[in-house]
N, C-alpha and C positions, 0 to 999 in steps of 0.2 A: 409532247405538247404540254403536259402538266407542268413540266419544269419551266417552260416559258410563261405559262399563266401565273405561276407562283412568284416569279422574280419581283423583288430581290430576296424573298423568303426562299428557303430551301425545301426540297421534297421531304427531307428527313424531318424538318420542323412541322410540315403539314401532317405527315404520317404520325408523328409522336403526339402532337397536341390536338389534332382534330380527328383524323380517321380512327386511330386507336382509342381515343377517349370519347368518340361519338359526339363531337362538338361541331356545329355548323361553321361555315367559313365562306366569306364573300370577298371578292376583289374587284373594284371598279376598273373598267377599261383594259383589264389585263388580257382579255380574250379577243381583242380587236382583230387580230390576224386571222381569226377563225370565223368571223361573221359572214364572210362571202359564201361560206358553205351552204347556208340556208337563207336565200332571199326569195322575193316574190317570183322571180324568173325560175328559180330552182323548183319552187312549189308547182308552177305551171307545168314544168317538164315531168315531175314525179307523178302528178295526178293522171297524166296520160298513160301511165304504165298499168297494164291490166293486173300486174302482181301487187300493186299498192294496197296494203291492208289498212283501210281508212274508215274511221268512225266520225259521224257527225255528233257533236256533243255541246250541251249548253247547260250551265248552272247545275252541274252535277249529274246530268241525265243524258243517256244516249238518246238521240233524236232520230225518229224514223223519217229520214229525208233522202232523196236521191243524192248519192255522192257526186260532187262536181268533178268534172274531168278536165277543167282548164281554169285559168285565173279569173276569167269573166264570170263563170258560174260561181266561183268561190266568193267573189265580191258580193254577189247577190245574196248568198247565204250569210255572209257576215252582216249584211244590212238587216237581216232578220234576227240578229243576235245569236247566231249559231256558228260554232267553230268546228275545227277538224283536229283529229289526232291520227297521224300516220305511224303505224307500229312497225317495228323491225325494219326501219328505214335504211339501216346499213346494208341491207340486201338489195337495195334499189339504186345505190349511187356509190361510186368509187371513193369520192371525197369523204362521204359519211363513213364508209367502211374504214378508211384510213384513220379517221378521227377516233373511232371506237378502238381500233387496233393500237393507236398511239397511247391511249389511256391504259390499256392492259400491259403495255411495256413497262409502265411505272407501278401500276396496281394489278399484278397478275391475276387473271381470272377470266370470266366470261362477260362480255359487254353487248348490250343491244341499245338501239336508239329509237326514241319516239320524237316525232316532230309535232309541235303544237302551233296551231293557227287559231288565235283567239280575238274576237271582236272587242272593241272598247266597251267598258262598262259591264263586262260579264266575267265569268270564270268557267273553266272546263270541269275538272274533277272537284268534288267537294273535299272536305277534310279527309285525309287518308294517310296511310304510311306505306312504304315499300320495303321489301325484304332484300334490298340491294342498296349499294351506295349510289347516290344520285348526284350527277354533275349537270348543272343547267347553264347553258350559254344563251344569252339574250342577243338575237341577231337583228331584230327590228322592233320598234315601238317601246312601250314602257309597261312593266308589270310590277305589282307589289306582291311580295311573297311573305307569308306568315307561317311560323313554325313553332313547335313546342315539343319538349321531350315527351316520349310515350312512356307513361308509368302505369297504365291500366290495361293494355292489350298487348301482351308479350308472348302469346302462345306460338311456338315455333312450328308445330306440325298440324295445325288446323287452319281452316279457311279464315282469313282475317275478318274481324267484326268491326267495321268502321263506325258502327253506332256507339261503340264504347267511347268515342271521342267526347260525348256529352258528359262523361264522368271525369274527364281530365282536369287536373288542377295545377299542372306545372306552369311556370311563367311562359309568356308568349314573347317571341322575338319577331322582328320584321325587317325587311330590306327592300328597297326599290331598285329594280334592275332596268337599265337602259342599254342601248346597243353597245356591245363590247364588254359588258359586265358578266361575271360568272358567279355561281353559287354552288356550294357543296351542302347537301342535306344528308345527314347520316341515316342509316337504317337503325331503328325503325321509327324515326321521328315523324310526328304528325306534320302535315303541311297542306297549304292551299295557296293558289295564286289568283289575284284579282287584277284584271287588265285595265290599264288606264288609257292606252291607245291601242289601235289595231296592232297585233303583236305576232311575231314569229320567234320561236325559241326551240333549241335543241336540248333534249333531256337524255343523258347517257346513263344508263343503269349498269353498274358493275357489281358482279358477285365475285368477291376476291377468293382466290385459292386458299383453302382453309389452312394448309400447312404453311404457306407464306405468311398469312395473317398471324398464326400462332408464333411464328419465328420472330416477327417484328415486335410482337407484344412482349415476348421474352427479352428481346434486346432492349426494349424500353425499360 
């Protein structure tokens, strides 16, 4: 899948200049063939599954609200400015599982998927970073992503302290994603997404195999 998303660039170009060097990368309309995987009808089906691990979230905070079990209830929640995050969604849907697996064929390691449902004019998580490589596919609506290199909070074996973001002085970048666009955010870059239209997006977190990562860095 990553090979298709990168065309006409090569996987080696991406690995050498972006993943190994921890530099963000965005490509417009290159993931159009994957947008069908997460649409409103998909959300309706997934919410009905008892195993769905779902959070209600708005403006950086988890909200104590009854989790919707269908699309109608979700629309009501969005109207209140509250979105959803479905965690480990690859365990709920074969197409999502295939998407996660396809990425690990190119970037060997472990992958999991979070699905974001975000109402216009809001954001889900506040500024934060991840300890995995993040690939975002926009499947509905419009989102602005902001990101900057993490130079102040780099502890590997401690709980992340996202309050350190206020000390960050690195330059900020941004990109607007519409349906079919995708974005790579390296670990451990700070990022936040602000929603312009009611939005659906797939976030795939990949923890690369350490020996594979070391090998491609040596090759570089």
